[in-house]
C-alpha positions in Angstrom: 135.3 32.5 153.2 134.5 36.2 152.8 133.4 39.2 154.8 132.4 41.3 151.8 135.8 43.1 151.7 138.2 40.3 151.4 138.0 36.6 150.8 140.2 33.7 151.8 141.0 31.1 149.2 142.5 27.8 150.3 145.8 27.1 148.4 147.3 24.3 150.4 146.7 21.8 153.2 149.9 20.7 155.0 150.1 17.4 156.7 151.4 16.9 160.2 155.1 15.8 160.5 155.2 14.3 164.0 159.0 13.7 164.0 159.5 17.4 163.6 156.6 18.2 166.0 154.8 20.0 163.2 151.0 20.1 163.3 148.8 20.0 160.2 147.8 23.3 158.7 146.1 25.3 156.0 147.4 28.0 153.7 145.0 30.7 152.4 145.5 33.5 150.0 143.9 36.8 151.0 142.2 38.3 148.0 140.7 41.7 147.5 138.5 42.1 144.4 139.9 38.8 143.1 143.5 39.9 143.4 146.1 38.5 145.8 146.5 40.9 148.8 148.5 38.5 151.0 148.3 35.2 152.8 147.3 33.7 156.1 148.2 30.3 157.6 146.5 28.3 160.3 148.3 25.6 162.1 145.9 23.1 163.8 146.8 21.8 167.3 149.4 22.6 169.9 153.1 21.8 170.3 155.9 23.6 172.2 157.1 25.0 168.8 154.0 26.9 168.3 154.9 29.2 171.2 157.4 30.6 168.8 155.6 30.4 165.4 152.0 30.5 166.7 148.8 28.9 165.3 148.2 31.8 162.9 150.7 33.6 160.6 149.8 36.4 158.2 151.5 38.6 155.7 149.8 41.4 153.7 151.4 42.4 150.4 152.9 45.9 150.6 150.4 47.7 148.3 147.5 46.4 150.4 148.8 47.3 153.9 147.0 49.7 156.2 143.5 48.4 155.5 143.1 45.9 158.4 143.3 42.9 156.0 145.4 40.8 158.4 142.8 41.3 161.2 139.9 40.5 158.8 141.7 37.4 157.6 142.2 36.1 161.2 138.6 36.7 162.0 137.5 34.7 158.9 139.4 31.7 160.2 137.2 31.4 163.3 134.8 28.8 161.8 137.8 26.6 160.8 139.3 27.0 164.3 136.1 26.0 165.9 135.5 23.1 163.5 138.8 21.7 164.8 137.8 22.1 168.4 140.5 24.5 169.2 139.8 26.5 172.4 142.7 28.9 172.1 144.8 30.3 169.3 148.4 31.5 169.6 149.6 34.4 167.5 153.2 35.5 167.9 154.9 38.6 166.6 158.1 40.6 166.9 157.1 43.4 169.4 159.0 45.9 167.1 156.6 45.1 164.2 154.1 47.8 165.1 151.6 46.8 162.4 151.5 43.1 163.5 151.3 44.1 167.2 148.4 46.4 166.3 146.7 43.5 164.5 147.0 41.4 167.6 145.6 44.3 169.7 142.6 44.7 167.4 141.9 40.9 167.7 141.9 41.2 171.5 144.9 39.0 171.9 146.5 38.8 175.4 150.1 39.7 175.4 152.5 37.3 177.1 156.2 38.2 177.3 158.8 35.5 177.7 
């Protein structure tokens, strides 16, 4: 999957582990001009544990930060999310992580505080 700036390359598919209440998921490498720029994970389905970890997790390598790659990667996941029939996606972050919070804002995420 690509938007012309970055591409997502599938690196792993993780099976569900029901006894741990883990849902299946995908791991993607974020690449810029063929080089690793970070990673994004998509967990399929819903469990109580996902209110802590979320359906999507992302990390951009230090030298590639500040270019909106996490937001772009999340948007590239939309066809996969839809293919699995998911109606909502949970993204969690530490409110003190300004960059991650800004990514969520750019995505139009609704903030819910617990």
